[in-house]
C-alpha positions in Angstrom: 85.5 186.5 43.1 87.0 183.4 44.5 85.0 183.8 47.7 81.8 184.1 45.6 82.6 180.8 43.8 83.3 179.1 47.1 80.0 180.2 48.5 78.2 178.9 45.4 80.0 175.6 45.6 79.2 175.3 49.4 75.5 176.1 48.7 75.4 173.5 46.0 76.9 170.9 48.3 74.5 171.8 51.1 71.5 171.2 48.7 72.9 167.8 47.7 73.2 166.7 51.3 69.8 165.1 52.2 70.8 163.0 55.1 68.9 165.2 57.5 65.8 165.1 55.4 66.0 161.3 55.2 66.2 161.1 59.0 63.1 163.3 59.4 61.2 161.2 56.8 62.1 158.0 58.7 61.1 159.6 62.0 57.7 160.6 60.6 57.2 157.1 59.1 58.0 155.5 62.5 55.7 157.9 64.3 52.9 157.1 61.8 53.3 153.4 62.2 53.3 153.7 66.0 50.2 155.8 65.9 48.5 153.3 63.7 49.4 150.4 66.1 48.0 152.4 69.0 44.8 153.2 67.2 44.3 149.5 66.1 44.9 148.3 69.7 42.6 150.9 71.1 39.8 150.2 68.6 40.0 146.5 68.4 41.6 145.6 71.8 38.3 144.5 73.4 37.3 142.4 70.4 40.7 140.7 70.2 40.7 140.0 73.9 37.3 138.3 73.6 38.5 136.2 70.6 41.6 135.0 72.5 39.5 134.3 75.6 37.0 132.2 73.5 39.9 130.4 71.8 41.5 129.7 75.2 38.2 128.4 76.6 37.7 126.1 73.6 41.2 124.7 73.8 41.0 124.3 77.6 37.6 122.5 77.4 38.9 120.0 74.9 42.1 119.2 76.7 40.9 119.6 80.3 43.3 122.4 81.1 42.7 126.1 81.9 44.6 128.9 80.3 
């Protein structure tokens, strides 16, 4: 009978321990953010490059320097 109660208490403690689940959730969150960053850079990388080049050319033309 005592062994049965010990098994029940251990099972209850194991259910309350959610540290592993939290680590998995944080890992999935980080993977999702990384995938979003890669997608944004892939989709808008060319447009952003052109925007920065145009800005650099504008600044360089007004100050006489090149970027």
